[in-house]
C-alpha positions as CSV (number, residue, x, y, z in Angstrom):
1,M,10.4,-18.9,27.4
2,Q,7.4,-16.8,26.4
3,P,5.2,-15.2,29.0
4,F,1.8,-16.8,29.7
5,Q,-1.0,-14.9,28.0
6,I,-4.6,-14.9,29.1
7,P,-7.0,-15.3,26.2
8,Q,-9.0,-12.2,25.6
9,E,-12.8,-12.3,25.0
10,E,-13.7,-11.4,21.5
11,T,-15.4,-8.0,21.2
12,C,-18.9,-8.1,19.8
13,P,-19.2,-6.1,16.6
14,V,-22.5,-4.5,17.7
15,P,-23.5,-2.9,21.0
16,E,-24.6,-5.4,23.7
17,H,-28.1,-4.0,23.9
18,F,-28.5,-4.6,20.1
19,L,-27.3,-8.2,20.6
20,G,-29.9,-8.6,23.3
21,Q,-32.6,-7.3,21.0
22,L,-31.6,-9.9,18.4
23,Y,-31.6,-12.6,21.0
24,R,-35.2,-11.7,22.2
25,A,-36.6,-11.0,18.7
26,N,-39.1,-13.3,17.0
27,A,-38.4,-14.5,13.5
28,H,-40.0,-11.5,11.8
29,G,-38.5,-8.9,14.1
30,L,-35.1,-10.5,13.7
31,D,-35.1,-9.9,10.0
32,S,-36.0,-6.2,10.4
33,L,-33.3,-5.7,13.0
34,I,-30.6,-7.5,10.8
35,E,-31.5,-5.1,7.9
36,T,-30.3,-2.1,10.0
37,V,-26.8,-3.5,10.3
38,P,-24.2,-2.6,7.6
39,A,-23.0,-5.5,5.4
40,K,-19.5,-5.8,6.8
41,T,-20.7,-5.6,10.4
42,R,-23.3,-8.2,9.6
43,A,-20.6,-10.6,8.4
44,M,-18.6,-10.0,11.6
45,L,-21.7,-10.4,13.7
46,A,-22.6,-13.7,12.0
47,L,-19.2,-15.1,12.7
48,Y,-19.2,-13.8,16.3
49,C,-22.6,-15.5,16.9
50,H,-21.5,-18.7,15.2
51,R,-18.7,-19.2,17.7
52,R,-21.3,-19.2,20.6
53,S,-23.6,-22.2,20.8
54,H,-26.5,-20.3,22.3
55,L,-26.5,-17.8,19.3
56,Q,-26.3,-20.4,16.5
57,S,-29.8,-19.6,15.2
58,I,-29.0,-15.9,15.1
59,A,-25.7,-16.6,13.3
60,L,-27.5,-18.5,10.6
61,A,-30.2,-15.8,10.2
62,V,-27.5,-13.1,9.9
63,A,-25.3,-15.1,7.6
64,A,-28.2,-15.8,5.3
65,T,-28.2,-12.0,4.5
66,C,-24.4,-11.8,4.0
67,E,-22.4,-12.0,0.8
68,E,-20.0,-14.9,0.6
69,R,-17.0,-12.7,0.1
70,D,-17.8,-10.7,3.2
71,L,-18.0,-13.8,5.4
72,E,-14.8,-15.2,3.8
73,E,-13.0,-11.9,4.3
74,F,-13.6,-11.9,8.1
75,G,-13.8,-15.6,8.8
76,G,-11.7,-17.3,6.1
77,Y,-12.7,-20.9,5.6
78,A,-15.1,-20.7,8.6
79,G,-16.9,-17.9,6.9
80,K,-17.3,-19.9,3.7
81,V,-18.7,-22.9,5.7
82,L,-21.1,-20.6,7.5
83,F,-22.3,-19.1,4.2
84,E,-23.0,-22.6,2.9
85,K,-24.7,-23.7,6.1
86,A,-26.9,-20.6,6.2
87,R,-28.2,-21.4,2.7
88,K,-28.8,-25.1,3.2
89,V,-32.4,-26.2,3.3
90,P,-33.2,-27.1,6.8
91,E,-33.7,-30.8,7.3
92,K,-36.8,-32.2,8.8
93,P,-36.2,-32.5,12.5
94,H,-35.4,-36.1,13.5
95,T,-37.5,-37.2,16.3
96,S,-36.5,-40.0,18.7
97,H,-37.8,-43.5,18.0
98,F,-39.4,-43.3,21.4
99,T,-41.8,-40.5,20.2
100,E,-42.6,-42.3,16.9
101,R,-43.3,-45.8,18.2
102,K,-46.9,-46.9,18.8
103,Q,-48.4,-47.0,22.2
104,I,-48.7,-50.4,23.8
105,S,-51.9,-51.3,25.6
106,L,-52.7,-54.1,27.8
107,S,-55.3,-56.7,26.9
108,R,-58.7,-56.3,28.5
109,G,-59.9,-59.7,27.1
110,A,-60.8,-63.0,28.8
111,I,-57.2,-64.0,29.4
112,M,-56.5,-60.8,31.3
113,Q,-59.6,-61.3,33.4
114,V,-58.4,-64.8,34.5
115,V,-55.1,-63.2,35.5
116,I,-56.8,-60.5,37.5
117,D,-59.2,-63.0,39.1
118,Q,-56.2,-65.1,40.3
119,D,-54.4,-62.1,41.7
120,L,-51.4,-62.7,39.6
121,I,-50.9,-59.1,38.8
């Protein structure tokens, strides 16, 4: 019987304060921050962020600056998928049919006035 092992948290490839800067940066600031990271570290950072749902947008932005071979080296098939996903043209956001449907208004014509007069509403 093998001893029970507690899964260890993956170590972030960049300092935590830098990850915080990436998280708080706007689109233009994010690009300039990403440029300061070496290529191999960028690939590791893209994969690290990709595994965390709240960092998905950062993962895609970082992966878009990576070479496919770097992402594959550190992430295997997941790196290849991330590379393709980062270069895919974003789809138009699908809005709910509730926001697209037309507003309904009640009649203010003669029939409605009869209903109001009779206190049926």
